[in-house]
MIKOLDO-504957 format. One record per residue (C-alpha): residue number from 1; residue in three letters; x, y, z. Coordinates in steps of 0.1 Angstrom, whole numbers. Example, Ala and Ser with C-alpha at 12.3 -4.5 7.8 and 13.67 -1.06 7.14 Angstrom:
<nodes>
<node><i>1</i><aa>ALA</aa><east>123</east><north>-45</north><up>78</up></node>
<node><i>2</i><aa>SER</aa><east>137</east><north>-11</north><up>71</up></node>
</nodes>
This chain:
<nodes>
<node><i>1</i><aa>MET</aa><east>213</east><north>868</north><up>828</up></node>
<node><i>2</i><aa>SER</aa><east>229</east><north>864</north><up>797</up></node>
<node><i>3</i><aa>ILE</aa><east>247</east><north>894</north><up>799</up></node>
<node><i>4</i><aa>ILE</aa><east>261</east><north>886</north><up>829</up></node>
<node><i>5</i><aa>PRO</aa><east>287</east><north>863</north><up>813</up></node>
<node><i>6</i><aa>LEU</aa><east>292</east><north>889</north><up>783</up></node>
<node><i>7</i><aa>VAL</aa><east>303</east><north>912</north><up>804</up></node>
<node><i>8</i><aa>LEU</aa><east>327</east><north>888</north><up>829</up></node>
<node><i>9</i><aa>PHE</aa><east>339</east><north>869</north><up>797</up></node>
<node><i>10</i><aa>SER</aa><east>345</east><north>898</north><up>768</up></node>
<node><i>11</i><aa>CYS</aa><east>377</east><north>912</north><up>780</up></node>
<node><i>12</i><aa>TYR</aa><east>403</east><north>924</north><up>751</up></node>
<node><i>13</i><aa>TYR</aa><east>428</east><north>907</north><up>770</up></node>
<node><i>14</i><aa>ASP</aa><east>430</east><north>873</north><up>774</up></node>
<node><i>15</i><aa>GLU</aa><east>453</east><north>877</north><up>802</up></node>
<node><i>16</i><aa>PHE</aa><east>470</east><north>910</north><up>816</up></node>
<node><i>17</i><aa>PRO</aa><east>508</east><north>917</north><up>809</up></node>
<node><i>18</i><aa>GLU</aa><east>537</east><north>912</north><up>828</up></node>
<node><i>19</i><aa>PRO</aa><east>552</east><north>940</north><up>848</up></node>
<node><i>20</i><aa>VAL</aa><east>591</east><north>947</north><up>832</up></node>
<node><i>21</i><aa>GLU</aa><east>616</east><north>935</north><up>855</up></node>
<node><i>22</i><aa>GLN</aa><east>645</east><north>962</north><up>861</up></node>
<node><i>23</i><aa>ASP</aa><east>671</east><north>936</north><up>848</up></node>
<node><i>24</i><aa>ASP</aa><east>654</east><north>934</north><up>816</up></node>
<node><i>25</i><aa>VAL</aa><east>652</east><north>966</north><up>807</up></node>
<node><i>26</i><aa>VAL</aa><east>690</east><north>974</north><up>792</up></node>
<node><i>27</i><aa>ILE</aa><east>705</east><north>1014</north><up>780</up></node>
<node><i>28</i><aa>PRO</aa><east>728</east><north>1011</north><up>748</up></node>
<node><i>29</i><aa>PRO</aa><east>761</east><north>1022</north><up>760</up></node>
<node><i>30</i><aa>ASP</aa><east>759</east><north>1048</north><up>731</up></node>
<node><i>31</i><aa>VAL</aa><east>733</east><north>1062</north><up>748</up></node>
<node><i>32</i><aa>VAL</aa><east>733</east><north>1096</north><up>764</up></node>
<node><i>33</i><aa>VAL</aa><east>718</east><north>1102</north><up>797</up></node>
<node><i>34</i><aa>SER</aa><east>704</east><north>1138</north><up>796</up></node>
<node><i>35</i><aa>PHE</aa><east>690</east><north>1152</north><up>836</up></node>
<node><i>36</i><aa>ALA</aa><east>673</east><north>1177</north><up>821</up></node>
<node><i>37</i><aa>ASP</aa><east>654</east><north>1155</north><up>793</up></node>
<node><i>38</i><aa>ASP</aa><east>655</east><north>1119</north><up>809</up></node>
<node><i>39</i><aa>ILE</aa><east>659</east><north>1125</north><up>849</up></node>
<node><i>40</i><aa>ALA</aa><east>644</east><north>1154</north><up>862</up></node>
<node><i>41</i><aa>PRO</aa><east>614</east><north>1141</north><up>843</up></node>
<node><i>42</i><aa>ILE</aa><east>613</east><north>1115</north><up>866</up></node>
<node><i>43</i><aa>PHE</aa><east>606</east><north>1129</north><up>894</up></node>
<node><i>44</i><aa>VAL</aa><east>578</east><north>1149</north><up>882</up></node>
<node><i>45</i><aa>THR</aa><east>557</east><north>1118</north><up>871</up></node>
<node><i>46</i><aa>TYR</aa><east>564</east><north>1103</north><up>903</up></node>
<node><i>47</i><aa>ASN</aa><east>553</east><north>1135</north><up>919</up></node>
<node><i>48</i><aa>CYS</aa><east>588</east><north>1130</north><up>942</up></node>
<node><i>49</i><aa>THR</aa><east>583</east><north>1166</north><up>954</up></node>
<node><i>50</i><aa>GLN</aa><east>553</east><north>1157</north><up>969</up></node>
<node><i>51</i><aa>CYS</aa><east>577</east><north>1150</north><up>998</up></node>
<node><i>52</i><aa>HIS</aa><east>610</east><north>1160</north><up>986</up></node>
<node><i>53</i><aa>ASP</aa><east>604</east><north>1197</north><up>988</up></node>
<node><i>54</i><aa>ALA</aa><east>626</east><north>1222</north><up>1000</up></node>
<node><i>55</i><aa>SER</aa><east>604</east><north>1227</north><up>1032</up></node>
<node><i>56</i><aa>GLY</aa><east>595</east><north>1186</north><up>1034</up></node>
<node><i>57</i><aa>GLN</aa><east>621</east><north>1151</north><up>1035</up></node>
<node><i>58</i><aa>ALA</aa><east>659</east><north>1153</north><up>1010</up></node>
<node><i>59</i><aa>PRO</aa><east>667</east><north>1158</north><up>986</up></node>
<node><i>60</i><aa>ASP</aa><east>650</east><north>1181</north><up>973</up></node>
<node><i>61</i><aa>LEU</aa><east>637</east><north>1172</north><up>941</up></node>
<node><i>62</i><aa>SER</aa><east>615</east><north>1206</north><up>928</up></node>
<node><i>63</i><aa>PRO</aa><east>626</east><north>1218</north><up>898</up></node>
<node><i>64</i><aa>GLY</aa><east>664</east><north>1239</north><up>901</up></node>
<node><i>65</i><aa>ASN</aa><east>673</east><north>1221</north><up>930</up></node>
<node><i>66</i><aa>ALA</aa><east>671</east><north>1180</north><up>921</up></node>
<node><i>67</i><aa>TYR</aa><east>713</east><north>1182</north><up>906</up></node>
<node><i>68</i><aa>ALA</aa><east>726</east><north>1196</north><up>936</up></node>
<node><i>69</i><aa>SER</aa><east>706</east><north>1184</north><up>965</up></node>
<node><i>70</i><aa>LEU</aa><east>716</east><north>1147</north><up>940</up></node>
<node><i>71</i><aa>LEU</aa><east>751</east><north>1157</north><up>943</up></node>
<node><i>72</i><aa>ALA</aa><east>752</east><north>1164</north><up>979</up></node>
<node><i>73</i><aa>GLY</aa><east>750</east><north>1127</north><up>994</up></node>
<node><i>74</i><aa>TYR</aa><east>727</east><north>1108</north><up>974</up></node>
<node><i>75</i><aa>VAL</aa><east>742</east><north>1101</north><up>941</up></node>
<node><i>76</i><aa>ASN</aa><east>781</east><north>1091</north><up>936</up></node>
<node><i>77</i><aa>PRO</aa><east>790</east><north>1097</north><up>896</up></node>
<node><i>78</i><aa>GLY</aa><east>804</east><north>1067</north><up>876</up></node>
<node><i>79</i><aa>ASN</aa><east>789</east><north>1042</north><up>906</up></node>
<node><i>80</i><aa>SER</aa><east>751</east><north>1035</north><up>911</up></node>
<node><i>81</i><aa>GLY</aa><east>761</east><north>1004</north><up>926</up></node>
<node><i>82</i><aa>SER</aa><east>769</east><north>1026</north><up>959</up></node>
<node><i>83</i><aa>SER</aa><east>741</east><north>1056</north><up>947</up></node>
<node><i>84</i><aa>THR</aa><east>714</east><north>1060</north><up>978</up></node>
<node><i>85</i><aa>LEU</aa><east>690</east><north>1076</north><up>953</up></node>
<node><i>86</i><aa>TYR</aa><east>694</east><north>1041</north><up>931</up></node>
<node><i>87</i><aa>ILE</aa><east>687</east><north>1022</north><up>959</up></node>
<node><i>88</i><aa>GLN</aa><east>661</east><north>1037</north><up>971</up></node>
<node><i>89</i><aa>LEU</aa><east>641</east><north>1034</north><up>935</up></node>
<node><i>90</i><aa>ALA</aa><east>651</east><north>994</north><up>927</up></node>
<node><i>91</i><aa>ASP</aa><east>656</east><north>977</north><up>961</up></node>
<node><i>92</i><aa>ASN</aa><east>634</east><north>995</north><up>977</up></node>
<node><i>93</i><aa>GLY</aa><east>609</east><north>997</north><up>956</up></node>
<node><i>94</i><aa>HIS</aa><east>604</east><north>1034</north><up>967</up></node>
<node><i>95</i><aa>ARG</aa><east>570</east><north>1050</north><up>950</up></node>
<node><i>96</i><aa>ASN</aa><east>569</east><north>1021</north><up>921</up></node>
<node><i>97</i><aa>VAL</aa><east>589</east><north>1033</north><up>897</up></node>
<node><i>98</i><aa>ASP</aa><east>596</east><north>1018</north><up>869</up></node>
<node><i>99</i><aa>ALA</aa><east>620</east><north>995</north><up>852</up></node>
<node><i>100</i><aa>ASN</aa><east>628</east><north>1024</north><up>825</up></node>
<node><i>101</i><aa>SER</aa><east>631</east><north>1050</north><up>843</up></node>
<node><i>102</i><aa>ILE</aa><east>656</east><north>1027</north><up>871</up></node>
<node><i>103</i><aa>ALA</aa><east>678</east><north>1016</north><up>843</up></node>
<node><i>104</i><aa>LEU</aa><east>673</east><north>1051</north><up>832</up></node>
<node><i>105</i><aa>ILE</aa><east>687</east><north>1067</north><up>866</up></node>
<node><i>106</i><aa>ALA</aa><east>714</east><north>1037</north><up>870</up></node>
<node><i>107</i><aa>LYS</aa><east>723</east><north>1045</north><up>832</up></node>
<node><i>108</i><aa>TRP</aa><east>731</east><north>1088</north><up>843</up></node>
<node><i>109</i><aa>ILE</aa><east>748</east><north>1076</north><up>877</up></node>
<node><i>110</i><aa>ASP</aa><east>772</east><north>1052</north><up>860</up></node>
<node><i>111</i><aa>ASP</aa><east>778</east><north>1079</north><up>832</up></node>
<node><i>112</i><aa>GLY</aa><east>791</east><north>1104</north><up>858</up></node>
<node><i>113</i><aa>ALA</aa><east>760</east><north>1117</north><up>869</up></node>
<node><i>114</i><aa>GLU</aa><east>763</east><north>1151</north><up>845</up></node>
<node><i>115</i><aa>ASN</aa><east>743</east><north>1181</north><up>843</up></node>
<node><i>116</i><aa>ASN</aa><east>737</east><north>1180</north><up>813</up></node>
</nodes>
């Protein structure tokens, strides 16, 4: 019986960390966001190609096809607010993509959505 209170009350943290809100993440203006190094890995991290591949739902986010597929109607270079990719992730919480990844995607789109 004496072990039960130890198990229940011996948590290392007193409380859970608060989730990071999207508005709390700011990517500095001088940071260059790379599609290959910053954006494409997000699709791998969140296993986006489970549904978004050549034989699945559009856009095709598989490696080698993601950039062309996104620019064909899902990204408006220079305007993340009107880009379907950003809207689906930020407003709809699709796949629970974290705030930092959404901020990177917004910055990449707002900076012109270069294939860099």
